[in-house]
MITIZA-847507 format. One record per residue (C-alpha): residue in three letters; y, z, x. Coordinates in nm, 2 decimals, decimal comma. Layout:
REM residues N
[ALA [Y Z X]] ...
//
This chain:
REM residues 112
[UNK [8,07 20,04 27,12]] [UNK [8,32 19,78 27,06]] [UNK [8,51 19,65 26,74]] [UNK [8,56 19,32 26,69]] [UNK [8,95 19,24 26,55]] [UNK [8,98 18,94 26,35]] [UNK [9,29 18,77 26,37]] [UNK [9,45 18,55 26,09]] [UNK [9,52 18,19 26,17]] [UNK [9,85 18,25 26,04]] [UNK [9,95 18,52 26,33]] [UNK [9,81 18,22 26,61]] [UNK [10,01 17,98 26,44]] [UNK [10,34 18,20 26,48]] [UNK [10,25 18,29 26,84]] [UNK [10,20 17,93 26,90]] [UNK [10,54 17,82 26,74]] [UNK [10,68 18,11 26,96]] [UNK [10,54 17,93 27,25]] [UNK [10,67 17,55 27,16]] [UNK [11,03 17,72 27,07]] [UNK [10,99 17,92 27,43]] [UNK [10,88 17,60 27,61]] [UNK [11,24 17,39 27,43]] [UNK [11,44 17,69 27,58]] [UNK [11,28 17,62 27,90]] [UNK [11,34 17,27 27,90]] [UNK [11,73 17,34 27,77]] [UNK [11,76 17,63 28,03]] [UNK [11,67 17,39 28,31]] [UNK [11,95 17,11 28,22]] [UNK [12,21 17,40 28,29]] [UNK [12,32 17,58 28,60]] [UNK [12,31 17,94 28,62]] [UNK [12,38 17,94 28,97]] [UNK [12,15 18,23 29,13]] [UNK [12,05 18,33 28,79]] [UNK [11,82 18,01 28,79]] [UNK [11,54 18,16 28,91]] [UNK [11,57 18,50 28,69]] [UNK [11,63 18,26 28,37]] [UNK [11,28 18,10 28,45]] [UNK [11,08 18,41 28,53]] [UNK [11,21 18,58 28,23]] [UNK [11,09 18,30 27,96]] [UNK [10,79 18,25 28,21]] [UNK [10,71 18,60 28,15]] [UNK [10,79 18,62 27,80]] [UNK [10,54 18,34 27,72]] [UNK [10,26 18,48 27,94]] [UNK [10,26 18,80 27,77]] [UNK [10,22 18,64 27,42]] [UNK [9,93 18,45 27,54]] [UNK [9,77 18,75 27,71]] [UNK [9,83 18,98 27,42]] [UNK [9,76 18,74 27,16]] [UNK [9,54 18,46 27,26]] [UNK [9,32 18,68 27,51]] [UNK [9,30 19,00 27,28]] [UNK [9,46 19,24 27,51]] [UNK [9,65 19,38 27,20]] [UNK [9,35 19,46 27,02]] [UNK [9,14 19,60 27,31]] [UNK [9,08 19,93 27,46]] [UNK [9,30 20,12 27,68]] [UNK [9,14 20,05 27,98]] [UNK [9,15 19,70 27,96]] [UNK [9,53 19,76 27,89]] [UNK [9,56 19,96 28,16]] [UNK [9,41 19,68 28,39]] [UNK [9,64 19,41 28,26]] [UNK [9,94 19,63 28,32]] [UNK [9,82 19,70 28,69]] [UNK [9,78 19,31 28,71]] [UNK [10,14 19,27 28,59]] [UNK [10,28 19,57 28,82]] [UNK [10,11 19,35 29,12]] [UNK [10,26 19,04 29,01]] [UNK [10,59 19,19 28,99]] [UNK [10,59 19,35 29,37]] [UNK [10,43 19,00 29,50]] [UNK [10,72 18,83 29,34]] [UNK [10,97 19,08 29,45]] [UNK [10,84 19,08 29,79]] [UNK [10,85 18,69 29,81]] [UNK [11,20 18,72 29,64]] [UNK [11,32 18,98 29,90]] [UNK [11,21 18,73 30,18]] [UNK [11,38 18,43 30,04]] [UNK [11,69 18,60 29,94]] [UNK [11,72 18,74 30,30]] [UNK [11,71 18,40 30,46]] [UNK [11,98 18,25 30,65]] [UNK [12,16 18,57 30,73]] [UNK [12,10 18,58 31,10]] [UNK [12,40 18,52 31,34]] [UNK [12,31 18,37 31,62]] [UNK [12,65 18,30 31,74]] [UNK [12,80 18,00 31,90]] [UNK [12,57 18,07 32,23]] [UNK [12,24 17,81 32,28]] [UNK [11,96 18,07 32,35]] [UNK [11,65 17,97 32,56]] [UNK [11,30 18,02 32,43]] [UNK [11,29 18,39 32,59]] [UNK [11,64 18,49 32,38]] [UNK [11,85 18,47 32,68]] [UNK [12,19 18,32 32,62]] [UNK [12,23 18,00 32,79]] [UNK [12,59 17,83 32,87]] [UNK [12,83 17,73 32,56]] [UNK [12,82 17,36 32,48]] 
//
């Protein structure tokens, strides 16, 4: 048995206004160079916006525990995928091949 929760239009307008403010923050943040923090800032803003959409527009805030558990599991899975991708991205370019040219088999050839 499920209850229907009625959300006031005022709350929807507040969430919409928050999303618009966060969009302006996203555009403003794109104009600044945060160095290595660019990705972190962009992801933090995106997660906040996605959380507002999921909680209020998808009514997860007012759903049962099972739905909330499934949404939490989905966010955990997304975090695992992003962290795995970022760990690959961060470690690129750290391999030192030395000055010798290598053959396709990996054997060192003469220095050029």
